Every structure is written in structure tokens, then in C-alpha cells.
Biopython code that builds the backbone (N, CA, C, O; Angstrom):
import numpy as np
from Bio.PDB.StructureBuilder import StructureBuilder

atoms = [
    (1, "UNK", "N", (0.825, -1.199, 0.000)),
    (1, "UNK", "CA", (0.000, 0.000, 0.000)),
    (1, "UNK", "C", (0.872, 1.267, 0.000)),
    (1, "UNK", "O", (0.460, 2.303, -0.522)),
    (2, "UNK", "N", (2.051, 1.183, 0.573)),
    (2, "UNK", "CA", (2.930, 2.356, 0.598)),
    (2, "UNK", "C", (3.496, 2.654, -0.781)),
    (2, "UNK", "O", (3.849, 3.798, -1.065)),
    (3, "UNK", "N", (3.588, 1.652, -1.638)),
    (3, "UNK", "CA", (4.142, 1.896, -2.967)),
    (3, "UNK", "C", (3.115, 2.499, -3.918)),
    (3, "UNK", "O", (3.492, 3.057, -4.949)),
    (4, "UNK", "N", (1.841, 2.400, -3.600)),
    (4, "UNK", "CA", (0.815, 2.948, -4.498)),
    (4, "UNK", "C", (0.583, 4.434, -4.252)),
    (4, "UNK", "O", (0.120, 5.131, -5.155)),
    (5, "UNK", "N", (0.891, 4.940, -3.061)),
    (5, "UNK", "CA", (0.621, 6.354, -2.782)),
    (5, "UNK", "C", (1.467, 7.293, -3.634)),
    (5, "UNK", "O", (0.911, 8.244, -4.184)),
    (6, "UNK", "N", (2.781, 7.087, -3.782)),
    (6, "UNK", "CA", (3.545, 8.009, -4.638)),
    (6, "UNK", "C", (3.058, 8.006, -6.078)),
    (6, "UNK", "O", (3.023, 9.058, -6.716)),
    (7, "UNK", "N", (2.680, 6.842, -6.604)),
    (7, "UNK", "CA", (2.167, 6.794, -7.970)),
    (7, "UNK", "C", (0.850, 7.570, -8.061)),
    (7, "UNK", "O", (0.610, 8.284, -9.035)),
    (8, "UNK", "N", (0.007, 7.427, -7.049)),
    (8, "UNK", "CA", (-1.265, 8.144, -7.039)),
    (8, "UNK", "C", (-1.032, 9.648, -7.048)),
    (8, "UNK", "O", (-1.658, 10.363, -7.830)),
    (9, "UNK", "N", (-0.135, 10.144, -6.183)),
    (9, "UNK", "CA", (0.130, 11.579, -6.137)),
    (9, "UNK", "C", (0.845, 12.051, -7.385)),
    (9, "UNK", "O", (0.677, 13.196, -7.805)),
    (10, "UNK", "N", (1.653, 11.164, -7.989)),
    (10, "UNK", "CA", (2.316, 11.534, -9.246)),
    (10, "UNK", "C", (1.277, 11.697, -10.346)),
    (10, "UNK", "O", (1.367, 12.629, -11.145)),
    (11, "UNK", "N", (0.296, 10.807, -10.398)),
    (11, "UNK", "CA", (-0.758, 10.909, -11.409)),
    (11, "UNK", "C", (-1.574, 12.183, -11.187)),
    (11, "UNK", "O", (-1.916, 12.882, -12.141)),
    (12, "UNK", "N", (-1.880, 12.479, -9.934)),
    (12, "UNK", "CA", (-2.647, 13.690, -9.628)),
    (12, "UNK", "C", (-1.863, 14.937, -10.040)),
    (12, "UNK", "O", (-2.421, 15.854, -10.643)),
    (13, "UNK", "N", (-0.561, 14.968, -9.710)),
    (13, "UNK", "CA", (0.235, 16.158, -10.043)),
    (13, "UNK", "C", (0.402, 16.299, -11.549)),
    (13, "UNK", "O", (0.329, 17.408, -12.077)),
    (14, "UNK", "N", (0.627, 15.180, -12.253)),
    (14, "UNK", "CA", (0.740, 15.250, -13.705)),
    (14, "UNK", "C", (-0.565, 15.728, -14.330)),
    (14, "UNK", "O", (-0.552, 16.535, -15.259)),
    (15, "UNK", "N", (-1.674, 15.240, -13.831)),
    (15, "UNK", "CA", (-2.968, 15.672, -14.344)),
    (15, "UNK", "C", (-3.192, 17.162, -14.107)),
    (15, "UNK", "O", (-3.730, 17.859, -14.968)),
    (16, "UNK", "N", (-2.778, 17.648, -12.940)),
    (16, "UNK", "CA", (-2.939, 19.072, -12.638)),
    (16, "UNK", "C", (-2.079, 19.923, -13.557)),
    (16, "UNK", "O", (-2.527, 20.956, -14.055)),
    (17, "UNK", "N", (-0.837, 19.489, -13.782)),
    (17, "UNK", "CA", (0.059, 20.241, -14.670)),
    (17, "UNK", "C", (-0.484, 20.241, -16.094)),
    (17, "UNK", "O", (-0.461, 21.272, -16.767)),
    (18, "UNK", "N", (-0.974, 19.089, -16.557)),
    (18, "UNK", "CA", (-1.544, 19.035, -17.900)),
    (18, "UNK", "C", (-2.784, 19.915, -18.005)),
    (18, "UNK", "O", (-3.020, 20.531, -19.044)),
    (19, "UNK", "N", (-3.582, 19.978, -16.931)),
    (19, "UNK", "CA", (-4.756, 20.843, -16.934)),
    (19, "UNK", "C", (-4.352, 22.311, -17.044)),
    (19, "UNK", "O", (-4.980, 23.075, -17.777)),
    (20, "UNK", "N", (-3.303, 22.709, -16.315)),
    (20, "UNK", "CA", (-2.825, 24.093, -16.381)),
    (20, "UNK", "C", (-2.318, 24.413, -17.785)),
    (20, "UNK", "O", (-2.616, 25.479, -18.326)),
    (21, "UNK", "N", (-1.546, 23.483, -18.383)),
    (21, "UNK", "CA", (-1.043, 23.724, -19.731)),
    (21, "UNK", "C", (-2.185, 23.826, -20.731)),
    (21, "UNK", "O", (-2.156, 24.675, -21.622)),
    (22, "UNK", "N", (-3.198, 22.963, -20.588)),
    (22, "UNK", "CA", (-4.352, 23.021, -21.481)),
    (22, "UNK", "C", (-5.107, 24.338, -21.297)),
    (22, "UNK", "O", (-5.575, 24.925, -22.273)),
    (23, "UNK", "N", (-5.227, 24.802, -20.060)),
    (23, "UNK", "CA", (-5.912, 26.068, -19.790)),
    (23, "UNK", "C", (-5.180, 27.229, -20.449)),
    (23, "UNK", "O", (-5.809, 28.090, -21.064)),
    (24, "UNK", "N", (-3.840, 27.257, -20.324)),
    (24, "UNK", "CA", (-3.055, 28.319, -20.948)),
    (24, "UNK", "C", (-3.196, 28.242, -22.470)),
    (24, "UNK", "O", (-3.345, 29.266, -23.137)),
    (25, "UNK", "N", (-3.148, 27.028, -23.012)),
    (25, "UNK", "CA", (-3.306, 26.848, -24.454)),
    (25, "UNK", "C", (-4.658, 27.382, -24.927)),
    (25, "UNK", "O", (-4.735, 28.072, -25.944)),
    (26, "UNK", "N", (-5.719, 27.064, -24.190)),
    (26, "UNK", "CA", (-7.047, 27.526, -24.587)),
    (26, "UNK", "C", (-7.181, 29.036, -24.438)),
    (26, "UNK", "O", (-7.843, 29.672, -25.259)),
    (27, "UNK", "N", (-6.573, 29.626, -23.416)),
    (27, "UNK", "CA", (-6.633, 31.071, -23.259)),
    (27, "UNK", "C", (-5.917, 31.774, -24.421)),
    (27, "UNK", "O", (-6.322, 32.858, -24.842)),
    (28, "UNK", "N", (-4.856, 31.151, -24.930)),
    (28, "UNK", "CA", (-4.082, 31.779, -26.000)),
    (28, "UNK", "C", (-4.746, 31.595, -27.357)),
    (28, "UNK", "O", (-4.755, 32.511, -28.179)),
    (29, "UNK", "N", (-5.303, 30.403, -27.591)),
    (29, "UNK", "CA", (-5.823, 30.081, -28.916)),
    (29, "UNK", "C", (-7.344, 30.128, -29.004)),
    (29, "UNK", "O", (-7.900, 29.858, -30.069)),
    (30, "UNK", "N", (-8.038, 30.466, -27.905)),
    (30, "UNK", "CA", (-9.495, 30.359, -27.922)),
    (30, "UNK", "C", (-10.177, 31.257, -28.946)),
    (30, "UNK", "O", (-11.148, 30.800, -29.551)),
    (31, "UNK", "N", (-9.749, 32.512, -29.197)),
    (31, "UNK", "CA", (-10.502, 33.302, -30.196)),
    (31, "UNK", "C", (-10.497, 32.661, -31.584)),
    (31, "UNK", "O", (-11.548, 32.508, -32.205)),
    (32, "UNK", "N", (-9.307, 32.288, -32.068)),
    (32, "UNK", "CA", (-9.236, 31.674, -33.396)),
    (32, "UNK", "C", (-9.965, 30.333, -33.417)),
    (32, "UNK", "O", (-10.663, 30.010, -34.378)),
    (33, "UNK", "N", (-9.794, 29.555, -32.342)),
    (33, "UNK", "CA", (-10.438, 28.239, -32.305)),
    (33, "UNK", "C", (-11.953, 28.376, -32.262)),
    (33, "UNK", "O", (-12.661, 27.619, -32.925)),
    (34, "UNK", "N", (-12.461, 29.342, -31.484)),
    (34, "UNK", "CA", (-13.908, 29.502, -31.396)),
    (34, "UNK", "C", (-14.487, 29.958, -32.729)),
    (34, "UNK", "O", (-15.566, 29.507, -33.114)),
    (35, "UNK", "N", (-13.795, 30.840, -33.440)),
    (35, "UNK", "CA", (-14.273, 31.282, -34.753)),
    (35, "UNK", "C", (-14.292, 30.093, -35.714)),
    (35, "UNK", "O", (-15.256, 29.910, -36.457)),
    (36, "UNK", "N", (-13.229, 29.288, -35.701)),
    (36, "UNK", "CA", (-13.168, 28.148, -36.605)),
    (36, "UNK", "C", (-14.252, 27.125, -36.272)),
    (36, "UNK", "O", (-14.897, 26.587, -37.172)),
    (37, "UNK", "N", (-14.455, 26.856, -34.982)),
    (37, "UNK", "CA", (-15.480, 25.882, -34.588)),
    (37, "UNK", "C", (-16.862, 26.399, -34.941)),
    (37, "UNK", "O", (-17.695, 25.638, -35.434)),
    (38, "UNK", "N", (-17.122, 27.680, -34.699)),
    (38, "UNK", "CA", (-18.432, 28.245, -35.024)),
    (38, "UNK", "C", (-18.694, 28.185, -36.527)),
    (38, "UNK", "O", (-19.789, 27.821, -36.954)),
    (39, "UNK", "N", (-17.688, 28.543, -37.332)),
    (39, "UNK", "CA", (-17.859, 28.462, -38.787)),
    (39, "UNK", "C", (-18.098, 27.037, -39.237)),
    (39, "UNK", "O", (-18.898, 26.801, -40.142)),
    (40, "UNK", "N", (-17.409, 26.067, -38.613)),
    (40, "UNK", "CA", (-17.602, 24.668, -38.977)),
    (40, "UNK", "C", (-19.014, 24.208, -38.606)),
    (40, "UNK", "O", (-19.649, 23.477, -39.366)),
    (41, "UNK", "N", (-19.501, 24.633, -37.443)),
    (41, "UNK", "CA", (-20.853, 24.236, -37.020)),
    (41, "UNK", "C", (-21.894, 24.817, -37.978)),
    (41, "UNK", "O", (-22.818, 24.111, -38.383)),
    (42, "UNK", "N", (-21.757, 26.092, -38.344)),
    (42, "UNK", "CA", (-22.700, 26.692, -39.260)),
    (42, "UNK", "C", (-22.622, 26.013, -40.623)),
    (42, "UNK", "O", (-23.644, 25.841, -41.288)),
    (43, "UNK", "N", (-21.409, 25.624, -41.047)),
    (43, "UNK", "CA", (-21.265, 24.945, -42.327)),
    (43, "UNK", "C", (-21.931, 23.575, -42.279)),
    (43, "UNK", "O", (-22.561, 23.158, -43.251)),
    (44, "UNK", "N", (-21.799, 22.882, -41.174)),
    (44, "UNK", "CA", (-22.420, 21.562, -41.057)),
    (44, "UNK", "C", (-23.937, 21.676, -40.984)),
    (44, "UNK", "O", (-24.652, 20.775, -41.422)),
    (45, "UNK", "N", (-24.431, 22.789, -40.428)),
    (45, "UNK", "CA", (-25.868, 22.961, -40.331)),
    (45, "UNK", "C", (-26.472, 23.418, -41.665)),
    (45, "UNK", "O", (-27.695, 23.452, -41.800)),
    (46, "UNK", "N", (-25.659, 23.760, -42.625)),
    (46, "UNK", "CA", (-26.177, 24.130, -43.941)),
    (46, "UNK", "C", (-26.409, 25.610, -44.119)),
    (46, "UNK", "O", (-27.029, 26.019, -45.101)),
    (47, "UNK", "N", (-25.923, 26.436, -43.189)),
    (47, "UNK", "CA", (-26.127, 27.878, -43.316)),
    (47, "UNK", "C", (-24.968, 28.485, -44.064)),
    (47, "UNK", "O", (-24.940, 29.696, -44.282)),
]
sb = StructureBuilder()
sb.init_structure("model")
sb.init_model(0)
sb.init_chain("A")
sb.init_seg("    ")
for serial, (resi, resn, name, xyz) in enumerate(atoms, 1):
    if name == "N":
        sb.init_residue(resn, " ", resi, " ")
    sb.init_atom(name, np.array(xyz, "f"), 0.0, 1.0, " ", f" {name:<3s}", serial, name[0])
structure = sb.get_structure()
């Protein structure tokens, strides 16, 4: 049981770091990405 705790906390910390990186990525690229996604949705809807 003592060997599983460091792996558990390592997974939690890696997940947190990846979440922060994803958040920064979305904050930087969100305007262009939102415009592209919106245009794609309207194109798929036939407008």
C-alpha cells in the first residue's frame, strides 16, 4: 500500500500540470479556435 501512494500523487500532479497547460493553451488560442469551430458548425448545419 505504501508503494501505491507516490504513484497516485504523481498521477494527480501530472494531471494538474496538464490541466494548467491546457488552460493556458485555450486562453491563448481560444478566439481563433472559437471562430473556426463556429464556422464549422454553421457549415455543417447548412447555413
